[in-house]
C-alpha positions in Angstrom: 15.3 17.0 -18.6 16.3 20.0 -16.7 13.2 20.0 -14.6 13.3 16.2 -14.0 13.3 15.4 -10.4 14.6 12.3 -8.4 13.5 11.8 -4.7 14.1 9.0 -2.3 12.8 7.8 1.1 13.8 5.4 3.8 11.6 4.3 6.8 11.7 2.2 9.8 8.2 1.0 11.0 7.2 -1.0 14.0 4.8 -3.2 11.9 4.1 -3.2 8.2 0.5 -3.6 7.3 -0.9 -3.8 3.8 -4.6 -3.1 3.5 -5.0 -3.8 7.2 -3.1 -7.0 7.2 0.3 -7.8 8.9 3.1 -8.6 6.4 5.0 -10.5 9.0 3.2 -13.6 10.0 6.1 -15.2 11.7 5.3 -13.4 15.0 2.1 -12.7 17.0 3.4 -9.8 18.8 2.5 -6.1 17.8 6.2 -5.3 17.3 7.3 -6.6 13.9 9.8 -4.1 12.7 10.3 -3.5 8.9 12.9 -1.5 7.0 11.5 0.3 3.9 12.6 2.7 1.2 12.4 3.6 -2.5 12.6 6.4 -5.0 10.5 8.3 -7.4 11.4 9.9 -10.7 9.3 12.7 -12.2 9.8 13.5 -15.9 9.8 17.2 -15.6 6.5 19.0 -15.8 5.0 16.4 -18.0 3.0 14.6 -15.3 4.7 11.2 -16.0 6.5 9.4 -13.2 8.1 6.1 -12.3 9.1 4.6 -9.0 10.2 1.8 -6.8 9.4 1.0 -3.2 10.7 -1.9 -1.0 9.9 -3.4 2.3 11.1 -6.4 4.5 8.2 -8.9 4.8 7.7 -12.4 6.3 4.5 -14.0 5.0 5.6 -15.9 1.9 7.7 -19.1 2.1 11.2 -18.5 0.7 10.9 -14.7 0.4 11.8 -11.8 2.7 11.4 -8.8 0.3 8.5 -6.9 -1.3 9.7 -4.8 -4.3 7.1 -2.6 -6.0 7.6 -1.1 -9.4 5.1 1.6 -10.6 4.6 4.3 -13.2 1.8 6.6 -14.0 0.5 10.1 -15.1 -0.6 12.9 -12.8 -2.8 15.8 -14.0 -5.4 18.3 -13.1 -9.1 18.4 -14.1 -12.0 20.2 -12.7 -10.4 21.3 -9.6 -9.0 17.8 -8.8 -5.6 16.3 -8.8 -5.8 13.0 -10.8 -3.5 10.1 -10.9 -3.6 7.0 -13.1 -0.9 4.3 -13.4 0.1 0.7 -13.0 1.8 -1.1 -10.1 3.5 -4.5 -9.8 4.0 -6.0 -6.4 7.1 -8.4 -6.8 8.3 -11.1 -4.4 11.8 -12.2 -5.7 12.1 -15.3 -3.4 8.6 -16.6 -4.2 6.9 -15.2 -7.3 3.5 -16.9 -6.4 2.9 -13.6 -4.5 3.4 -11.3 -7.6 0.4 -9.2 -8.4 -0.2 -6.5 -10.9 -2.9 -3.7 -10.6 -4.0 -0.7 -12.5 -5.1 2.4 -10.3 -6.7 5.7 -10.5 -7.0 8.3 -7.7 -8.6 11.8 -7.4 -7.7 14.3 -4.7 -10.1 17.1 -3.7 -8.3 19.2 -1.1 -7.7 17.0 1.9 -9.7 14.1 0.5 -8.4 11.3 -1.8 -10.3 8.5 -3.4 -8.5 5.7 -5.1 -9.4 2.5 -6.8 -7.0 -0.3 -7.7 -8.0 -3.2 -10.0 -6.1 -6.5 -10.3 -5.3 -7.4 -13.9 -2.9 -10.4 -13.2 -4.2 -13.9 -12.6 -2.0 -14.1 -9.5 -3.2 -12.2 -6.3 -0.8 -12.3 -3.4 -0.7 -16.1 -3.3 -4.5 -16.4 -3.0 -4.9 -17.3 -6.6 -3.1 -17.7 -9.9 -1.2 -20.2 -12.0 2.0 -19.7 -10.0 0.3 -20.7 -6.7 -1.1 -23.9 -8.4 -4.6 -23.1 -7.0 -6.2 -23.0 -10.5 -8.1 -19.8 -9.3 -8.0 -16.4 -10.8 -7.3 -13.3 -8.8 -8.1 -11.0 -11.8 -10.8 -8.4 -11.1 -10.2 -8.2 -7.4 -10.7 -4.5 -6.5 -9.7 -2.2 -3.7 -11.5 1.1 -3.0 -10.1 3.5 -0.4 -10.9 7.0 0.9 -8.2 8.9 2.8 -8.1 12.4 4.4 -5.1 14.3 5.5 -5.5 17.7 7.2 -2.9 19.9 8.9 -4.3 20.9 12.2 -1.4 22.9 13.5 2.1 23.7 12.3 4.1 20.5 11.7 1.1 18.3 12.6 -1.1 16.5 10.1 -4.0 14.2 11.1 -4.6 11.2 8.7 -7.4 8.7 8.4 -8.4 6.1 5.8 -10.8 3.4 5.2 -10.4 0.7 2.4 -12.6 -2.1 1.1 -11.2 -5.2 -0.6 -13.6 -7.1 -3.1 -12.1 -10.4 -4.2 -12.6 -12.0 -7.5 -15.4 -14.5 -7.9 -12.9 -17.3 -7.9 -11.4 -16.3 -4.5 -14.8 -15.6 -2.9 -16.1 -19.0 -4.1 -13.1 -20.6 -2.2 -14.7 -19.1 1.1 -12.5 -16.0 1.4 -14.7 -13.0 2.5 -14.4 -9.3 1.4 -13.3 -7.2 4.1 -12.7 -3.6 5.3 -9.5 -2.0 6.7 -8.8 1.4 8.5 -6.2 3.6 9.8 -6.4 6.6 12.1 -3.4 8.7 13.3 -1.2 11.6 12.5 2.3 12.7 11.4 4.7 15.2 13.0 7.2 16.9 10.6 10.6 17.7 12.3 11.8 19.4 9.1 14.6 18.5 6.7 12.6 15.6 5.4 12.2 13.8 8.7 8.7 12.8 9.9 7.4 10.6 12.6 3.9 9.0 12.2 1.7 7.0 14.5 -1.6 5.3 13.7 -4.1 2.6 14.8 -4.4 0.3 11.8 -6.4 -2.8 11.5 -9.2 -4.6 9.6 -12.3 -6.5 10.2 -13.2 -10.2 9.5 -10.7 -11.3 12.2 -12.7 -14.5 12.6 -11.4 -15.6 9.1 -8.1 -13.9 8.8 -7.1 -14.2 12.4 -4.3 -12.1 14.2 -3.0 -10.5 10.9 -6.1 -8.3 11.0 -5.9 -7.3 14.6 -5.6 -3.6 15.3 -2.2 -2.3 16.1 -0.6 1.0 17.1 2.1 1.5 14.4 4.9 4.1 14.6 6.9 5.0 11.4 10.0 7.1 11.2 10.7 8.4 7.7 13.4 10.4 6.0 12.9 11.8 2.6 16.0 12.4 0.6 
């Protein structure tokens, strides 16, 4: 397609947190650098897209890579930008972490609301046949609200809050639902280069421990 578009990105971050939790549990320090990158392919003006995103991780035995594969459809309705799709989180070295979600998002100006619903039995090693737990992670949900507002040329403030509601099997095993948050900003140097800084963390530290501790995270990103 003449109007098809391929874009790429590469990042270096001081600490990769996913839904408020450190993805490197091998260290207790705040500095746990990760290399990240991926690509997105848009099928012209149809609204359909596919993509892949990867990051170094260290929380799953025998595995050091997270590779996400996703696809979806973007469209407009009632003044909102809508996005629906599916995403598979893959861990090549240890497939017990593999998780598949369906998602839907709506953006109204600077505000985005998104919900992701787990459809796989496996859920990041907490549950599923591959983990051997006998528990099901299916129906775990994640609801998030994010705001991004440019406050001056090249500077955008960003904030988000998310809520994880585990499946009944995981909750019955004593794992509590929890909330995560992020507050920070991004500076745009131009030519696709940005530098972001944010305070990122989550509650329920009495259960999850240091992985939920608030950290100041810096991320340098180049869009290609």
